[in-house]
C-alpha positions as CSV (number, residue, x, y, z in Angstrom):
1,M,-0.5,0.5,0.2
2,V,1.6,3.5,-0.6
3,K,1.5,6.0,1.9
4,T,0.7,9.3,1.2
5,Q,2.3,12.6,3.3
6,S,-0.4,12.8,5.8
7,Q,-1.0,8.7,6.4
8,Q,3.5,9.2,7.1
9,S,2.3,12.4,9.3
10,Q,-0.6,10.2,11.0
11,E,1.7,7.6,12.0
12,K,4.5,9.7,13.6
13,E,2.1,11.6,15.5
14,Q,0.4,8.1,16.7
15,E,3.7,7.1,17.6
16,K,4.1,10.5,19.9
17,E,1.2,9.8,21.6
18,Q,2.6,6.0,21.9
19,E,6.1,6.8,23.3
20,K,3.7,9.5,26.2
21,E,1.5,6.4,27.0
22,H,4.4,4.6,27.9
23,E,5.0,7.2,30.0
24,Q,1.2,8.0,31.7
25,G,-0.2,4.4,31.2
26,Y,-2.3,3.6,28.1
27,S,-5.9,4.4,27.8
28,V,-8.7,2.5,25.5
29,A,-10.1,6.0,25.1
30,D,-7.3,7.7,23.3
31,E,-6.7,5.2,20.8
32,T,-7.3,6.7,17.2
33,I,-9.1,5.0,13.8
34,G,-6.7,4.1,11.5
35,E,-4.2,1.3,9.9
36,P,-1.4,1.3,12.8
37,L,-4.5,0.1,15.0
38,L,-6.5,-1.9,13.0
39,L,-3.9,-4.1,11.4
40,R,-2.1,-4.2,15.3
41,C,-2.5,-7.6,15.4
42,W,-0.7,-8.6,11.9
43,N,1.9,-6.5,12.0
44,G,2.9,-8.0,15.7
45,A,3.3,-11.7,13.7
46,V,5.2,-9.8,10.7
47,E,7.6,-8.3,12.5
48,Q,8.0,-12.2,14.3
49,V,8.9,-13.7,11.3
50,N,11.0,-11.0,9.8
51,E,13.4,-12.0,13.1
52,A,13.7,-15.4,12.7
53,I,14.3,-15.2,8.6
54,K,16.9,-12.5,9.7
55,I,18.3,-15.2,12.8
56,N,18.4,-17.8,9.8
57,K,20.3,-14.7,8.0
58,E,22.8,-14.5,10.6
59,S,23.3,-18.2,11.0
60,G,24.4,-18.5,7.3
61,V,21.1,-20.7,5.8
62,R,21.4,-19.4,2.1
63,Y,18.1,-19.2,1.6
64,P,16.5,-18.0,4.6
65,E,12.6,-16.7,3.6
66,M,12.4,-20.4,1.9
67,Y,12.0,-21.8,5.5
68,V,9.6,-19.7,7.0
69,S,6.4,-20.5,5.7
70,Y,4.1,-19.0,8.4
71,Y,2.8,-16.1,5.9
72,D,2.4,-15.4,1.8
73,E,2.6,-11.4,0.9
74,M,-0.7,-11.4,0.8
75,G,-1.5,-12.1,4.0
76,P,-4.6,-13.8,5.8
77,I,-8.2,-13.0,4.7
78,D,-9.0,-11.0,7.6
79,V,-5.9,-9.0,7.0
80,L,-7.2,-8.5,3.5
81,K,-10.3,-7.3,4.0
82,K,-8.8,-4.9,6.6
83,K,-6.7,-3.8,4.2
84,R,-9.9,-3.6,1.9
85,W,-11.8,-1.7,4.4
86,L,-8.5,0.6,4.3
87,A,-8.7,1.0,1.0
88,A,-12.5,1.9,0.5
89,T,-12.7,4.5,3.7
90,I,-9.7,6.4,2.8
91,N,-9.1,9.2,-0.1
92,P,-6.6,8.6,-1.5
93,K,-6.3,12.6,-1.8
94,T,-5.7,13.7,0.8
95,G,-4.7,10.0,2.8
96,E,-8.2,11.2,5.3
97,F,-11.3,9.1,5.9
98,H,-14.1,10.2,4.4
99,T,-16.5,12.5,5.9
100,L,-20.2,13.1,5.4
101,E,-19.3,16.6,5.2
102,Q,-16.8,16.3,2.4
103,L,-19.3,14.3,0.7
104,K,-22.6,16.7,1.2
105,S,-20.3,19.4,-0.3
106,A,-18.6,17.0,-3.4
107,G,-22.2,16.6,-4.3
108,V,-22.1,12.5,-3.4
109,I,-24.8,12.8,-0.6
110,S,-27.8,15.4,-0.1
111,D,-29.4,16.8,2.6
112,V,-32.0,14.4,2.8
113,E,-29.7,11.3,2.6
114,L,-27.5,12.5,5.9
115,K,-30.6,12.8,7.8
116,F,-30.4,8.8,7.7
117,F,-26.8,8.4,9.0
118,Q,-26.6,8.1,12.8
119,G,-23.3,9.5,14.6
120,P,-19.8,10.4,12.9
121,L,-18.3,8.9,11.0
122,P,-15.7,6.6,10.6
123,R,-16.5,5.4,14.2
124,R,-15.7,2.4,16.0
125,E,-18.5,0.5,18.3
126,L,-18.2,-2.0,20.8
127,I,-19.9,-5.4,21.0
128,G,-18.3,-6.5,23.9
129,I,-15.9,-6.9,26.4
130,T,-15.0,-10.7,27.8
131,R,-12.3,-11.1,30.5
132,H,-10.6,-13.6,30.1
133,Q,-8.4,-14.8,33.3
134,T,-4.9,-17.7,32.7
135,Y,-4.2,-20.8,35.1
136,D,-1.5,-18.4,36.8
137,K,-4.4,-16.0,37.6
138,N,-4.0,-13.4,34.6
139,E,-6.5,-10.9,33.2
140,F,-7.0,-9.7,30.5
141,L,-9.4,-8.1,28.4
142,F,-10.6,-9.6,24.8
143,R,-12.1,-6.3,22.9
144,F,-14.9,-7.0,20.2
145,E,-15.8,-3.8,17.3
146,S,-16.7,-3.3,14.9
147,W,-16.0,-0.4,12.7
148,K,-17.2,1.6,10.2
149,G,-16.4,4.5,8.0
150,L,-17.9,5.6,4.2
151,S,-16.7,5.1,0.8
152,A,-16.3,7.5,-1.2
153,S,-19.6,7.2,-3.4
154,G,-21.7,7.5,0.0
155,S,-22.0,3.9,1.5
156,V,-21.8,2.3,4.7
157,V,-18.0,0.2,5.1
158,I,-17.8,-2.1,8.2
159,V,-15.2,-4.1,9.0
160,S,-15.0,-6.6,12.5
161,A,-11.7,-5.0,14.9
162,N,-11.8,-8.3,17.0
163,N,-8.2,-8.9,17.6
164,I,-6.5,-5.5,18.1
165,D,-5.9,-5.8,21.6
166,F,-3.0,-8.6,21.6
167,T,-0.6,-10.1,18.7
168,K,-0.8,-13.7,18.0
169,R,2.5,-15.9,18.7
170,V,4.0,-17.3,16.1
171,Q,5.3,-21.0,16.8
172,F,8.4,-22.0,14.8
173,E,9.8,-25.2,14.8
174,P,13.6,-26.5,14.3
175,D,14.4,-28.1,11.6
176,I,17.1,-29.7,9.4
177,V,17.6,-27.7,6.5
178,P,19.9,-29.6,3.7
179,I,22.5,-27.3,2.6
180,D,21.8,-27.2,-1.2
181,P,18.0,-27.2,-1.4
182,E,18.3,-27.7,-5.3
């Protein structure tokens, strides 16, 4: 995905906010809708896989990428769905989400249609929270959310954002590798 300057500046702002959060403590209320939050789980898994490839390279493995088959370049279907949602709801010229005001001023939706939209868009809707306790008495929460945004044609586009609270741990298994696989 090609990133515009506004997306890059938005990511820099979010990185600064995350640094402040580490100093002050984390607050879910301070999270903003965007690619880093929506793809947090996937990006964490990709970091783990890239670290394994780096270790393979440093160990002298001849074809380091060949022995890490966790993912392909496209990613799982839920990641593709989230990327499609981002592509549909973000204006490619500005790098910002489509808003009701922008679509109204562009003549895409009328004043009559405007009253049928409930609440601001884009928005996050919390569907549920589950508290989980592990066998060693550690507790954490799972959020179940749906994100709603507007496409350029004025239609509401919805995506599930259920796995934004954690990163899946990628399981790596040691394997014997031939010296020259060809």
